[in-house]
N, C-alpha and C positions, 0 to 999 in steps of 0.2 A: 885661391885653391885653400888657403889657411881660413880664410873668412868661411867659405862653406863648410869646412870642416868643424869649425868652431860652432857655426849654427847647428850642424848633426848633432854634436855633443851635447849643446845645450838644450836641444830638442828632447834628447834621450835623458838628460838629467831631469828636465820638468815632467817628462812622463813618468818617470821613476817616482818623484815626489808625490805625484797624483795617486799613483796606484798605492804608495804607501799610507797615504791620507785615506783613500778609499777603504784599505783594510784594517787601519788601526782607529779611525775617526768613529764617531758614533753610527748606530747603523741606520741606513736610509730608510724612511717609511715607505712601506708598500704602497703602490699606486691606488689600490682599492683595500684597505685594511678591515678587518671585523672589528666592530666595535661591542663592547658590553657595559652595561651600565647597572650596577646593583644599587638598590635604594633601600633605606630602612625607613620606618615611621617613627618619629619622635625621639630619634636617638641625638642626644648631646655630643659636643666634642670629647668632654670628658670621659664619656661612656666607651668611646675606642679604646681605652685602656684594657679592657677587659677581652680584646680580641687579638691574640698574639699571632694567627694565622695572617689575619689580614694586615696587621703591622709590619710582617715580616715580607709578605708575598707581594703586595701592591706598596707599602710605605718604602720599606727597605730596598724593594724590588723596581721602584720607581720613583714618584714625585709626592710629596706631602705637602698640601697646601695648609699650613698654620692658621690663616686668618679667612677662612671661608664662611660665607654668612649668605642667609637666605632673606631675600627682601620681604616676603609676606610669611611671617610664622605662623601658617595655618595650612592644613593638609592639602585642600582641592586648590585654593590660589597657587600654592608654592609648586604643585604638581603641574599646573597649568603653565607656569613659568620655566620649567623644565622643558615642556614639550614645544613651546614657542619661542624661548628666548627673550620674553617680552615681562615687563612690570604689569603687575595686576591692573593698574590704571589703563593699560591699553589692551591686554587682552580681554579683561573685563570679568573674570572670575574674582568675586570678592568674599566668597563665603563657601561655607559647605554644603549648603541648601537652596533650593530656589526661594524668591526669585534671582538673588544677587549672585547666586555660585550654584555648586553640585554640578555633576557631568554634564548637565543640559545647557548649561552656560557656554561651554568651550566649543567654538568653532574649530570641530576637530578635522575639518576638511583642508584646514591650513596650519599644520602641525608637522612635527619632525617626521612621523612614521611616513607621511605622504610624499613629504621630500625625499627620503631615503627610500622610497619605493620608485620612485621616478627616477631614481639614479640607477636603479638595478638591483637595490638590496633586497635581500629577504630580511623581514622584519619580524620578530617576535617578542610576544609579550606574555610575562609569566607573573600572576598575582595580583595585588592591589593595582586599581586604575583609579579614577577621580571618585569622589564621595558620591554616593546614590546610585551608583552604576547597578543597573538591573532591577532597581527597588522600586522607582515609580513608574518605569516602562521596561517593556520586555528587553531582555538584554540582546543587544547586537554585537557585531565585530565592527569595532570604529574604522574608518578610512585609513587606508595605507597599511593596516597588518595583514601578513601572509600567514601567520600562525598565532593564534589568539588562545590564551587560557586565562581568564580574567575572573576574579573573585567577585562573587555577587553580594552585594550589600543587602541586610547588616550580617550576614554569615562571615564578610570579609574579618570581622574581629573575633571569629570562634576559631581555636586552634583545633580543634575536632568538630565534625558535622556541618564544615564550610561547603559550599557549592561553587564550582566553577563552570563558567559557559566556555566551552571548549569547541571553536570552530563550528559554532552552530549546535552544539549539543551541550544541555545541563546535566552536570554530574556531581552528587553530593558524596563528599568523603567522609565515612565515620559516624558517629554521634558525638553529640556535644558532652554528654555524661558518662561516654565510655572511651576514656584515654588510651587509647589503641595506639602503642608506640609508633608502629610502621605508618600510621595516618596523621601522625603530627605535621602541622600544616608547613612549618618552614622546611621540614625534612622531604614532604612532597614536593613543593615548588622546587627545590634543589635538584632532584631526581629528574623532573620535567626538563629543567635547564640542561642537565647533563645530555639527555637524550636528545634535545633539541640540536646539541652542539654535536654529538656524535653523528646526527643525521647529516652534517655538514661536510663529513670528512670525504675529501675530493670532490666536492661539489664546485660548481663553476661559479657560482654567485657568492660573493661577501654577505655576512648576515649581521644584523644589529639585534642585538638579544638586551631586551629592558626587562629586568629581574627585580621585583618589587616585593619585599619581604614586609609583615605587619609587626615583628618585633622592633623594638620593644614596647609598642602601644598597647595600651590598656586592652583587656578582654572584656566584650559585654557580659553581664551577671548569667544571662540566660538569652537564649533564642528570642529576640524581639523586644530585649530590655533595652533602656536608655542609659543605664549606669555603665561605669566602666571600671571596673576593680583591676589589680595588677595582672598582667599577663601570666598565664602557665608556661613555665618553662618545657623545654623537653624533659621527659621522666629521667633520662640519664643524667640530666644536669642540675635536677633538684638539690637544693642544699648546697651547691658548689661554693657560695658565697655566705654561709651561714654566719660568720663572724662579723658582716654588715649589720647585723641585728644590735651588737653590742656598742652601745655607746656612739658619741660622735655624732655628726649631723649637718645640715645645710649651714652655710653661713647666713647669720642672721641680721637684722638691722633694727638697731634700739631706736633709732630718731629718724622718723619718717616726715619731718615737717616739711622739708624740701621736696617731698614727692606730690604727684596730683592726689585728686580727692579720692581716686578707686584705691589707692595704696594706704593712704591716711585713715581710711575705715576699715582697714583690716587690722585684726587683732594679732597680737603676737603669737606665733606658734608654741603652744604648751609643751608638756612633757607627751601628752597623748597624741598629739599631733606628730612629733617627732618621731614617735614610735611607728606610727602609719608611714611615714615617708620612708623610715629605714626598712621596713618590709618590701614597699614598692620597689625601692632602689634595687633591693637584694634580688628582687624577679626579674625586673629591667635587664641587670647585668647577666642573670641565668639564662634569660632568654636568647639574648645575643649570643651565647655558646654555639647555639645550633647555627647561627649565620655565620659565624666565623669558620665552623667546619664546613658550612656550603660555598663560602668563597674558596677554600683550599681544594674543594672538589671541582669547581668550576675550574681553577686554574689545573688541576691536573688533568682534567677531561681536555682542555686545550692543548696540552703538552702532548697528551696521549694521540691525538689525530693529527699532529704535526702544525698546530695553526697557533699556538701561543707566541710564536715569534712575529707574526702578522696580525696580532689583536691588541687592540687598546682596551683596558679595563678601567672603570671609575666606580668607585665607591663613594657613596654619599648618604645623606638623610634628606628628608623632606622639610625638616625642621627639628629645634631643640625642645626642651621641656623643663618646667619650672620643677623643683624639689625642694621647696621650702626658701629660696632666696627671695628677700624683699617680701618675706612674709605670705608669699604666694605658695600656698600647698602643692597645687599642681596646676597646670595649665600651659599655654603658650601664647601666641597673638601678640605678644608685646615687643617692643624692640630692644629690650634689655638682654645681656649676653646669654643668658641659660637658653633663651627661645629662641635665637636668631645664630648662634655659632654652632656649625655643624662639621662632621667630618669631611674631607674629600682628599682621597688618595687616587693617583692614576699611574700606570704603568703602560709600556707600549713601545713601539720602535722610537729611537731617537731620545729616549727620556733616560737619562743616567741613573743608575740605582741609587737611592740614598739622596736624592736632591729634596732639597728643603725649601719651601717658597714662604717669605714673609709677606707677600703682595695680597693687598686688599682684594679678593674675588668674590664673586656672587654667583647665585644659582640662575642668573640671566645669562651667564657665560656657558652654560653647559650646552645649548643648542648650538650656539655659532662655534664651539670647540668641535662638535660632532660633524658639522656641516663643512670645516675646514679638512679634518681628517679623512672624510668620505668624498668630498668633492660635489656632495649635492647642494642644491641651491634654493633658497627659501622663497616663497610668494610673498612674504611680508618683510618687514624690516625687524631685524632682532634689537632689543636694547643693549645686549651684551656684547662680549667681543671673546675671541679666541682666547683660550688658556695656554695654548701650545708654547709661545715664546717664554712664558714665565715656568711652564714644566721642563723646557730645555735647558733654562738659564734661571736658576733660582736666585741670582742677583738682582735679577731685572726690578726695577720699581715705576710706579706712576702715580700720579696725583688724583686719581679718579675716585670720587666718593661712591657710597653704595646707598642707596635709597630703601629706607624702611616705610611700610605702609599699613595702616590698619583702618580699612575703610568701611567697617560695617557697624562700628559701635560694639565690638566683640564683647565677651564676659570671660572671666577666669573664675577657677573655683575659690569660695570663700573659706572654707575650713577643711576641705580635703575628705571630710567624713560623710558629706551629703550631698546631694545634687544641687543644693543652693548655689545659685551664682551672684557675682556682681558685676553691673555694667563696667566696662572699662574704657569706652569712649572712642572716638575716631581720631587718629593722629596721622601726622607726616614726620618722617624722621630723616637724618642724614647721619651716616658714618664714614668718618675718614680715617686716616693714618692715625691720628692722634684722639680725636675728639667724637662723641655720640650727641646730637642735638634732636629734641624731641619737641615738635609742635603740635599742641591739642587743640581741637575745636573747643573752644569756648575759652581760650585765653592761656590755660597753663603752658609752662615752658619747662625744659629740663636741658642742662648742659653739662656732661662729664669730660672730664680731661683723663683718657684712658690711662696716659701714662704714668700718672700720678694716682689713678684711682681705678685700677682694672675692675674692682667688683661693682662699680657704678652706684658707691653708697652717697656721695657728697656731691649734690648738684650746685655747679658753680653759675647758675644762670642769673643769680642777682650779685655776684662777686664784682666789684668794681674793678678788678684785676683782669677782669675776662671780659670787659665791655667791648673789645674790639673784636675777639674771638666770637662773641655772641651775635653781633652785628653781622660778621662775615657769613657765619653758620645760618643764620637766619635766612640771609639773602640767598645763599647758595640752595638752601632747603627749598624755598619759594620758587627758585628758577627749576629746579629738577623734578620738583612733585608730581609735574605734568609732564616731564620729559618725554620725547620718543626718538627712538634711532641713535644716530650719532650723537645728538645734543646730549644724550645720558651719560656718555664718555666724558665730556668736558672736563678738565680738571678743576679740582676745588683748591683755591689759594686761601690760608687762614693764617693771619698773624700770630707771632709769640705773644701768650699774656704778659702783662707787668709784672715785674718783680712781686711774688705772693708771701705773704707770713703763712706759715704752717699752722693750721687750727687744732 
């Protein structure tokens, strides 16, 4: 009898503990949560500082990944990676234009919206898609999307007078030369996002919303133009950062002898170049203020209809942007920090507010994360992994590296004042917790110790103290540059450098 009574009391105690854990522990993820991905264009990690609502609602309200990188820092390949979870050497989109890239290059029948639709999700796209959408061929609704509002190129890069292909109908909003405040592109995209969310109040099916803003990418000079000056901010935000034009400037690099030929051929940025960069930086930051307001409005609408608690929101950018670093006035494509380091914030059920993760993550991880959250299944093997373990526990670490690749022999702006370009070449690179190694076709090499040199100013590829590091990074880069699936997740082991002398 005593044994039986003890068993009853023990069972009651365990039940009480379980109930207490259920009520005081982290919220349990809903079986079929909504997912919202908000993506900007050419936004650097540093640009995030100008977005207080986004930092408060998504960063302080969730997890901040402080070391998030894109594998291929160019719009179209990067966005294809977002939609597939694969590196460009696997999904095949290597450029912004045919035959190596552009919207036609992606096999969109095997991509995230198809997998989510098959899992019972309503799938909504608003804004920029892949480069060239609707330009060489008539626009269409790509497979898997149930609600489509895609910007038609090249009007995508017009803040007024842009055309959207919306569920089979093309509509042009405003006129390029008439800055009608109510038709500012970022605000219109935000309004459409709120309307789409409102339409799911009380709906049975969960939804996936991909909201793609153009800011802070440069705007075309005029319809049909190939040049891209700075983006026009919303009229209400013009001049908000007027003080950025006074003094200061990007980190320069006086000695570029350790850099490959494409950088050695760049002239130092003079006073006129610095002035142009400051004007661009001001416009970029001001253009992001409307995006920041859009993020706040999306969160507010989710809360209004009672869906915020069952929605995951991710905020990121397709790539970063040079603003004078390494003598590069503007551009991307290269593996250096300004072009590859991007914001990544995430909030949702089970993610403790204020979580900070220093884990090295990549845009190959976005699709696998969404697949885990939704229970959808891919019909190809992603190269990334889910971010959820790191979002739930900011102390988790791994030894996986991130592959960077430039597979088209791309180009960068030569002086920032004209469309003249300089060839950059083809490269394969590997980023680890401490190092960045770049292997150029043609023989050039770069090796940076990011712990001692976060600005990537002093390549150690010829330093005897780093001989063992160089060999290990070279071997790992050769192994991973054509990796696929689980092989891309293999840890990278690198020895410590020999004791070095400060130079």
